[in-house]
N, C-alpha and C positions, 0 to 999 in steps of 0.2 A: 533052747527057747528062753528068752530073757524074762526075768521074774520081777513083778511089781507087787509090793505090799501097800494096800490102801487101808487107812484107819480112820475111824470116826467114833465118837463117844456114845452114839445111840445104839438101839438094839437091831438095826438094819431092816426091821419089818416094813416100815413105810418110807424109808429114805430113798426116794426115786432118783435123786441126783447121783449118789454114789453108785447106785445100780447101773445107771446109764453109762457113767464113766467106766465102770468095770467092764461092761459089755463092749464099749468102743475100744478099750485097750486090748481086750481079748481078740477082737476082730483084727487089730493091728498085728497080732502074733505074740502078744505077751501072755505069760502064765500069771494069772491074777489071784491074789489072796486078799479077801476083804475082812478086816478085823473090826468088831464092835464089842458090845457087852450084852450080857443076858441078865434080865431082871426076873424076879419071881413071877410076874404076870406077863412076861414076853410070850407072844404067840410063836408057834412053830414056823420056821422060815419055809417059803416055797422052795421047791427044787431049783437050783441055779446051776448055770453051766461053768461057774468058776468056784474056787474054794472059799468057804466062809469060816470064820472062827469068832465065837462070841465068848468073851472073857466073863467068868463068874466072879464078881467082886464082893467083898465083905461090906464095904461102904456103898451106899446107894446115892448119896448126894453130899454137897458141901465140899470144903477144902480137902478132907481126907479121901473123898471119892476121886477127885481129880489127881491127887497125889498117887493113890493106889493104882488108878488106871494108867497113868504115865509110867510108873515104875514097871508094872506088869507088861505094858506095851513095849517098853524099851528092851526088856529081856526077851520078849517074844521075837522082836526084829533081830536082835543081836545073835540069837541062836539059829537063825535061818539064812539060807543063801538068798540074796536079793540083789537086783541090779538097779532098781529105781524105787524110791520111797515117796509115797503120796500122802500128805497130811490134809485132813479136812477140818478146818476151823482151828481157832487158837487153842482150844482146850485139849487138842491132841498134838499140838505142834512141838512142845518141849521134848517129848520122847523121840519123835521123828527127827528133830534137829540134831539131838545128841547122837542118835543111831547113825545118821548120815555122816557125821564127823568121824565117829569111831570106825565105821565100815568103809569110809571114803566112797560113798555112793551119792549120786545126785538126789536132791530133795526137791519135790514140787509141792507147792502149797495152794490149796483151793479154799478161799475164804468165802463161806456162804453168806456172811453178814459182817457188819461192823460189831464184832463181838464185845468190845469194851463199851459200846454205846447201847447195849440192850437195856430195856426198861428195868430188868431185874437188878442191874448194877448201878444205874444212875444215882440212886439214893443210898448206895452203900459204898461210900468213898474209899474206905480202906481196902475192901475187896477189889473194887475197880482199879485202884492204884497198883495192886499186885499184878493184875492182868495187863495193865498198861506197861508195867516194867518188863514183863515177859515179852510183850509185843515189841517194845523199843529195843530189846536185846536181840531178838531174832530177825525181825522183818528187814532191817537194813542189810542183813547178810544174805538175803534170799536172791537167787539168780532166776528162778523159774516160779512164777506165781500168776494166778488168775482169780477172778471173782465174778460176781453175778450181774453187775451193772456198771455203767460208766461212772456214776456218782461215787461209788465206793472205790473204784480204781483211781479216780482223780484224787480222792481224799488221801489214800495211802501214798500216792506219788508225791503229793505236796508235803505230807508229814514226814515220810521216811526216805524220799527220793528213790523209792522202789517201784519198778515198772510192773504193773499188773495188767494182764490182758483180760478181756471180758468174754466169758462163756456163760450166756444166760441159761437159766434152768428150764429149758424147753422140753416138751414131751416128744416121744416118738410119733411119727406121722401115722395116723390111723384113719381108715375109712369110717364113715358113720356106722355106729354099732347097731346091730339088730339085737335088742335085749330079749333074752329068753323069758318065757312066761314065769318061770320059777324065780326070776330075779326082779320082777316088777315090784316096786316099792309100795304104791298106794292103790287101793281098790276103788277110790272115788275120783272125782274130777277136779280136786283141788290142785292149784299150782304148787310147784315145788321150788322153794328157795333153799339153796345149798351153801353151807360153809364146810370146807374140808381143809384140814391142817391142824397144827398144834393149838391147844386150848390154853393159851397163856395170856397174861395181862397185856393190854394194848391192842388186842386184835379186834376190838369193837363189838365183841359178842354180847356183852351186857346190854348194849343199846339195841342191837338187833332183836334180842329176846323181848325187851320192853316194847319195841315197835310192833311186835306181833299182837299186842293188845288191840291195835287199831286197824288190823287187816283181816278181812273175811276171805273165805275161799282160797286160802293159802296155808302152807305148812312149812316150817323151817326145820330142815334136817341138818344136824351137826355131826360131822364125821371126823373123829380124832380124839385125842386125849391130851392132858397136860396138867399144869399146876393148879388151874382154877376150875377143873371139871366139876368138883363137888359144889363149889360156890355157885356155878352156873345152874346146876341141878336144883339147888335150894332156891335160887331166884325163880326158876320155872314153877316150882311147887308153890312158892309164896304168891306168885301172880296167877296161879291156877291156870297155867297155859299148857298142861300136859297134852291136850288135844291139838295143840298148834305147834309145839316144839318137841322134836324127837332127837335123842342122843343115840347115835349109831355105834359109838366106840371107835377103837382103832381098827381100820379095815386094811387087809393085805392089799398090796399093789394090784394083784391079779383080779381082785374083786371090785376095787374102787372105780374102775372105768365104767362098770355097769350102772353104778349109782350116779356118777357124774353125767352120763349120757341121758338120764331121765330128768335132769333138772331143767327148770324153766328160767332160772336166774342164778348166777354164781356170785358169791360175796367175797370181796377182798377189801375190808373196811378198816384197816389198821389206823390207829390213832397216831398223831404226830408227837410221840413220846421219845424225843431224842433223835439223833442222826440215823441210828440203825433203822428205825421205822420210817423216817422221812425218806430214806433212800431205798426203801423196800421194793423189790420186784419179785413177788412170790411165785413159786412154781404153780400154785393153784390157779392163778390168773391164766396161765398158758394152758393148764389142763382144761379149764372151762372152754377156752377158745378152741382147743383141738377137738373137743366134742361138740363144738358149735352151739355153745350155751352163752347167751348174752350175759353181761357182767355189770355189777355195780361196784365201783372202786372208790377209794379215798382220793381226795384232791391232793395227792402227793406226786412229786415230779416224775418219777420213773413210771408209775402205774398210769397216771393221767396221760403221759406221752404215748403209751401204747394205745389206750382207748381213743384218744383224739386222732391218732394217725390212721387207725384201722376202722374207726367208727363202728365198734362192736358192743357198745353199752353206754352206761351213764356214769357220770362222776358225782359222787356224794357231795351235797352242799352243806350238810350239818349232821353231827351225830345225835342231835336231839331226837328222841324216839318218835315224836309225832311228825316231825319234818321228814325223818327217815322213812316212816310208814307211808307218807305221801309219795315219795320217790319210788319206794318198793311197789306200791300200787300202780304207779304210772309205768314202771318198767315191766310189770307183769301183764297189764291189761290194755295199754295203749297200742293197738294193732299197727298203726302207722309207724311208730317208732320201732316196734319189734320186726316188722317186715324189712325196714332199712337195715337193722343190725344183722338179721338172719341172711340177708342178701350179701353182706360183707364178710360174714364169718368164714365161708369156705376159702377165700383168698388169704385171709389172715392165718387160718390153720395151715395152709399150704406153705406159707413163708416162715411161720414161727414154729419150727420143728427141729428136733435134735439132729436129724439127718443132715441138716445144713449147718447147725451150730457146732457139731462135733469136728468139723474141719479145722477149727481153731485148736482143739485139743490134739488132733493129729499133728498139726504144725509144731506144737510144743514138744511132743514126745518123740517124733521121728528123729531129730538130731541126737536126742539122748540115747535112743536105741542104737544108733549108729556108733556113737562115741563109746558106749559100753562094749559094743562088739569089737571095736578097734583096740580097746584096752586089753580085752581077753586075748586077741590075736597077738599083740605085742608081748604079753606075758608068756604065751606059749612058745614064741620064737626066741625069747631071750634066754 
């Protein structure tokens, strides 16, 4: 059985994309090992059908973390039998690239975002320049790569003449959930506005919280964790919105679907802070759609394209809290609009699912699987 090592720098608990990829490769007949890291507050992983390894690191963030992670990951891969190596995002790519050269094994690269254009790097030119140097060193040498949307694929193709295929971060197809009574979120009849995902700068969360000052009969639930969690909690306290805004923390994948299914509106309201957010096509958008929840999204090209095509929600006109509140109210309480969206959501959910998208992944890995098999056969007969 051919072996694939997949690596990513997060703790694996909520990374649905690498989980789906691992399951698809396992279905193809690969023996999969998924490598991440373990933090002091990392939750226990759900039982999975493939192997997982979370590295315990001394450094938790910053340059020394990335250096330590890549050194540890490099030795991990070099010490194991592997047929194909799959790197997720630029921060895991150096170790995977060096290991692929040393072991003479094919490397596949999954770019979840425009890493060098994330808001956290835009105003840190020295750090950004280091990552750009790493990117310009490795990306032109890649033969097998894919990313989450057409805009990012086009960007990399123009910049490095590297061909990226597109595998969107779509969820598995699910029937409408029957939510068990013990998982029901609210005991009252207020509408649920949901944000799920990382709590980082540029996600529009500060504006959504401020908008809750102007909305009655609704509650904003925030599921996730990140760099600005504490700042957001302080903002809620300062505005005295504890009865309207609830932080759910980081939710395991197996539980998150029950929360999503109860929402009346899903938010994906990233700000236009550089190319990474401008080209964003977040998995939460597709999770909302899969659970047939109407959406409110930023007026950015990839997200607005989905909403306009499938007519499943509203496009945000402004991040101004009062104007946002007006749109939130309309999206929650205008029954004519909601009936139109709810009528369209089943077809969108049927089309925007991993079962259809994974065919591209299979097309990438099938030739690699065959070529590795042929190499082993030739080595055995020589």
